[in-house]
N, C-alpha and C positions, 0 to 999 in steps of 0.2 A: 424090560424097561417098561414101565407105567405109560399109561396114556399122558398125564401130568408131566412126566418129565421130558417125554418126547415133543410136547409141546412148547414146553422150556425150552429145548436144545432148539427148536424150530424159531421161536423169536428172537432170541440170541444170534442164532445165524442172519436173521434178517435184519436185526438191530446193527450186527457189524457191517451188514453190506451197506447199509444205508448212511453209514459214518464213514465209509469209506470212498463212497460215490464223490463224482465231480460236481457237486451241486453248493449251493449257497448253506449259510448257516441256518436261514431262516426255512428253507426246501426242508433241510435235514431234519430240524427242531419238528417241525410239523409233520413231517412220516414218522420220526420216532414216535411223537405224542398218539399219533391213529394207533401205530402199533400198540402201544401201551393201553389204550383204552379198551382196543377189542383185548389183549389177554386177559387184563383185568376184569373186564366185563362191566364199566361204568359207562355213564352219561360223557363224559366229558374230560379232556388232558390238556392242563395249558402250563405256559412257564411265565412265571413272574418275575419284576424287579421291584425289590423292595430294599427301606431305608428307615431304620430304626430311629435315625436323627430324627427325622420330621414325619414320621410315624405314616410313611407313604407305601402303598400296595398296587401295583399296576399289572395287570395281565400285557405282556408282550407279544407273545404267540398262542394262539389256541387252537383247538378242534372243530370248534365252532364256530358258525358265521355271526353275523350282526343280530340276528334272531334267538341265538343258543343261549344255553343256560350261563356260559362265560363268556360273554364278547370278547371281543380284541379290544384292547383300548379302556376293558374297566378299571376303574381307580376307586379308590376307598381307604379309610385307614387302616393299617397294618394290626392295631391292637383289636380290630373287631372281625379279626378273621381266624381259622385254624394254623395260619401259616406263624404267627409269633410264636405258637408253642414248638411248631417245628424249628425254627431257628433257635430256639432255648434246648434242645435237645441234642445229645450226641448221636443220636440215632432217628431214622425217619418214624413220623407218625402214622402210625395206622389205624384207623377208626371204621370198624365194619358197620357197628351201630353207635353211632356218637352219643343220643341221650342215653343210652343204656350203659354207657363207658364211663360214666360219669362228666360229660359233656353236655347235659340238659339245658342248662342255664347258660352255656357259652354263648357270645354272639355270633359265632360260626353258625350253630346248629339252624340258624334261623334261614340259612340257605341251602345248606348240604346236612345229610345223616350219614354219610359213606364220605371217607377222606382218606386219602393217604398222600402225603406231602413227603418230600423228600429237599434238603438244602444243597442249592446249585453255587458251588465254590468255583471263584475264579481267582487266581492269582493268591490261593491261600485265605482268600477273606469272602464271606458270606456276599453272596450277588444276588442271588432271590431264591425260588423255591420252586421245584418239577411238582406238579399236583394233578391226581387223579380222583374225581368226583361223581357222586349221584345224589339224587334228591332223597331218595328213599334207601333203609339200611339193607344192606347185602344179608343174605342168607347164612352164609357161612364167615368165618375172619378171612382174613389174608393170609394165603398160605406162605410158608418159608421160601418158596420158589418164587412166588407173587411178588413177595417185598422184595427179594434181591435183584430180580429184573428191574422193578421200577426204580431201585437205586441206583442198577446200571444207567440207566437210561439218563438221571440226573448228572452221574459220574463223567461220562462220555459227552454231554453237552455243555458241562463244564469245560473239559479238555476242548472243547472245539472252540467255545469263546475265547478262551486262553491263546487260542492259534490265532484268532481272527485280530484280538489286540495285537499281536505281535506283527501281524501283517501290515497293521496301520501303522505301527511304531516306527518299522523298516521305510513305509511311504514318508512319514514324517521326518525322519533323520534325514534321508538322503536328499530331500527338498530342503532344507536348513542348511545342508552344507552347500548345495548349490546356491542359494539367494546368498548366505553371507558371503561366499568366495566372490561371486561377479561383482556384488554392489560394496564390500568394503574394498574391495582393491583398487576398482577404478575410483572412488572416491577418495581414499588416501593418497591415491598418486596424484590426483588432481590437486587436492589440498596442500600436500607436501610440495609440489612445484610453486603454487603461490606464496607458500612461506619460503621457500628459497630465495624465489626471484625478489621478494620484499625485502628481505634479508639482505640481498646483494645490493639493493637501490636504498637500504636504509640512510644513507650521509645526504642521499641527494633529495628523497622523498620527507625526511624528518618524522614527523609526527604522522602523514598519512600512510608513510609505509609501515610503522609501528601499529596504526589501527588496522593495517591488513593482515598482519601477523597475528596479531590477538584474534579477528574474528575467524581467520581461517583454524588458527586452535582451538578456538569455542567449538567451531562447527565439527572437528574431528572429535572433541572430548563428546560432544552430544551424541554424534553419529554413534560412536564407540558405546555409549549407555545405551543407547536405544537399541543396539545390536545385542548387547549383555542381556538386558532385559527380554527382548524377542526370544532369545536361546531359551533362557530361563523357563519363560511360560510355554513355550513349544517343547520342552524337555522335561515338564512336569507331569504329574501322574495322567494318564492317557486311559481314563474309565469314567466313562458316565454314570454320574449319581443324579436321583431326585434334589434339584433344586430349586428354592423357590425365588421365581424371577422379581416378584414384587421387593422382597427384602434386600436383592442383589439391587436393584435401583435404587432403593433407599438409600443404600451405603455410598453409590458412587455419586447420588444427589447431595449428602452431606459432606462427603471428600473434597469433590470438587468445587460447592458455593465455599468452602472454609479455604480453599488456593485461590480462588476468582472471587473475592467479595463484591466485586461492581457488577457481576451476573445474576441477572433473575431466571432461577431452575425451577421448573416446577413437575409434578408428577401426576399421571392420572391411570387407572385402570383399577383391576381388580384387587382387593386386600391380598388375598393368597392367589397366585399362577405358579404350579409346578411342573416341570418339564424336565427330563432326563438331560443332563447337560457336563460338559467337561469344565475343569476348575478354571480355562483359560476365559469364558465367556463373562467374567466379570472384567478381564483387561479389556477386551475388546468394546464393551460396552463404556467402561471408563475412558478409552481412547476417542470415542468419538463426543463424548460430552465434554473431556476437556479441549479436544479440539476445536468445539463450538465456542467455548469459553475464550479461548484464547484468540482466536482468529474473526468471529463473527463482530467485530465491534467492540467501541471501548465499554458499553453497557450491556451487552447482548442479552437478549431472552432466549432461552432455552427451553424445549417442553419434550418431558421426554412421555411417551404413551404406550402402554401397554395394552395387547389385544390377543383375544385368544379364538381360533375355529376349531372344527371338529378335527383338521389334520396339522394344524400350525399353531405356533404362538410368537406372534411380532412384536419386537422391540421398535420404537420408532424414536429417533433423535432429529429434532427439529429446531433449526434455530432463525432469527431475522437478519443475518447477514448476507454479504454480499454474492454469498454463493461459491460453492467449491469448484476450483478449476478443472475443466475437461480431463487434463492428465490424471489429477489426482480421483476423478468419477472412474477412470480405466483400472486403476489400481484396486478399488474397492469392488467391481464388478467382473473383473478378469484378471485380477494377478499381475496384468502385464508390469513388467520391470522399468520399462522407458523410462518414465519418472524418477524410479528409483536411480538411477545409473545416473540422474544428474543432480543427486543430490538432498533428494528428501522421499517422502513416502514409508519410510519402513515401519512409522508408527499405525499407517492406514494399510499398509501391505497385512501387517499382524492382524488388522480386523478382517480384512478378506480371507488370511489362513484359517481365522478361528471359526467363521461362517461355513468356510469350505469342509471343516473338520467334524462340523454337525452334519454335513449333508444338507446346509442349509443356502439359502437366497439372500444376496444383498442387493436392495435397489437405493437408487439417489432418485432425487428432484431438486432441482436449480430454481423454482418458481418462489420469487418473494421468501427468498432466504437458501437454506440447504435444509433438503429433508433426507434422512439415510435412515432404511428399515432393515434389520437383520430376521428375517422369517426361519424358524428353525421345527423341525418337525417334531411333533408329539410320540413318534412312534419311530424313532429312527432306525430300528433293528430292522422295520420293514422297508426296502429298499424302494424308491421314490419310482424307479424304473425296472425293465426286466432283466437288466444287468445286475448279477449279485453282487453287493456289496463289498465281501472280502474280495472277490476277483479285482473290482475296481482298484481297490487298494492294492493288490499285488501287483496290476497293470501299471499303475502309477509307480510305484517304487521301481519296476522294472525298466520302465522307458526313463526314469530319472536317471538311474543306476548307469545304464547304458550309453545315453547321452551327455551325461554330465561334463563339463569342461576340465574340470578336475579328474584326477586320477585317483582311483576308487577300487580297493579288491575286498573281499571276505575272505577269511580264514577261518579255517575251525581249532578246536584246541590242540591239535598236533602240528598246526602251522600249513595245512594243505589250501590249496588256493581254489575254493569253491564258486567265485564267481571273480571277473576281469574286466573291467568297463574298457573301451577302445582306448579314452586316455591313457590307463594304466600299460595297456599291452604295448603301446609307443615306446613309455618308458623302457619296459622291459624288452624290446626290440625285437619281440615274438609274436605270433597271432595268438588271437584267444585259447584257440582250441588246443594250441602246445603247453598253455599255461596252466588250465583248469585242470586241477586232481593231482598235482606235483605239490611237492612241497616250496616252500619261498625259499628255503637253505639252497636248493637246487639252483637257483641263480644268483648267488652270492657267498664267497666265502667269508664274509662278514653279515653273519645274523642281524636282524632288528635286535637293540639292546635288549639282553636278558632274556635271549631267547627267540624262539620264533612268534609268540605272543610277548609283546613289550608290558612290562609294568610300569612304565614310562608314559605320561600323556602324548609327548613327544620325543622324536630320536633320529637318527643318521644309519644309514647303511649304503653300501654300493653293489648296485646289480652289474652282473657282468655278462657282456653281448657277446654274440658268434664271432663278431669281425675281426680281432677280440677290442672291442674299445668298453668302458665302464660308464656309469650313470650313476653318479652321487647323489643320493634323493634325501630328502626329509620326510617324515612321517608323522601324522598324528594319529594315534589310538584312540577307538572309541568300544572299549570292551563290552561284551554281551549285549549287543543290540538287539538279540535273541539269544537266548540260554544256548552257548555253546558256539556261537558265531560273532567275529569280531571284526569291525571296520579299521580298514589302514585309510586315510586318503596320504597321496604321494606327489610330492614335487622336487622336480629336478633342481638341482645347485650346481 
């Protein structure tokens, strides 16, 4: 075996060790890039996030420090980089001497004469690139082994990003189930009590009783619509993409001003401000501006201000109204559900959720009106603290799953119980350790409709206990919350 082959084998072995380690994505990517940089003999390795629609290119993780060849957080136009060629190809772009290979007049040659780029694919779509570069040309072209190794790094990092997305999605799905279960059940019960009591007293109260019924029914309709909208935005695409915050704020200003013509809404800040964001960000900004237009007085003045620092982008919404109540400030800053349970706040809770999903912060001020500021990290893949982001997402999901008041189980494609929370174990009448790993059909003569994995969104089946008693249950089925894993929420009937 040649020295090159041995070196390639050793490099692959080390790469797989990195990917199997219990580290954050950022740590794995940094080590993988350093390994690729050393193996290829180049000056720098980096991972980018790109967007062809906004012509955005940004380094997310790099082997360089702030004074290096390619510092973290470097942004430029995609059209001025070699990466645009990489994205257009079906194979990596390997340039050992760019000027001599026909790229002398390419904008990318202003920075690097040596470049190897691989498309980073997540969820079947281009996410960015994995690049290795040097200022000066290489003496020899990239060998087949070197190109295969660089491509392997890109493929494995794509898998890691996909796994991170799945973990975040698990956390979102579980928290949404808990929120809607607690809030809607309580409010629906209270409102229906009002409706029933008012209907019984209709003959005595006359128009007053009718107004109570109509008001309570309107509240229920509005609440269900807000919950439906919240579920829709939280279940939308969960992938950050470069977003022009100025354009987003312009749209919100136009839409809210059209709906509230008595409100004076102004916007100030940079003409262009791009930050990686989720699709739900626009809904959160709209919620804050619309809330100010509705509650800040008959002719409110609303100021939207955009700011940027080296680490954050801030979206500030200020009004001249009476000030947001303390209970609603708690919703925005801590996500507490006390106010939600008493009938309001789902819209503000969605603002808190969106801020949390962006690893951001929300601040409120109530001097001379209300000012709410959403601070978003400019580089969200770099955790703000030492705890890895992917581990935080997994911990949030696990804690929410285990302690949820609603019964939940995770099943695989064959109906095996992968995980069971305490609420579900109580319905099964068995401890969790006796349930996991077994098929759900082992505890019921009657399987969920259409087999172990239901094709219906809802259904019924009967759980048999040891004593022997039975527990008729209704279920709601959420298929493929991650590929091959399915969530059932159960309720005794």
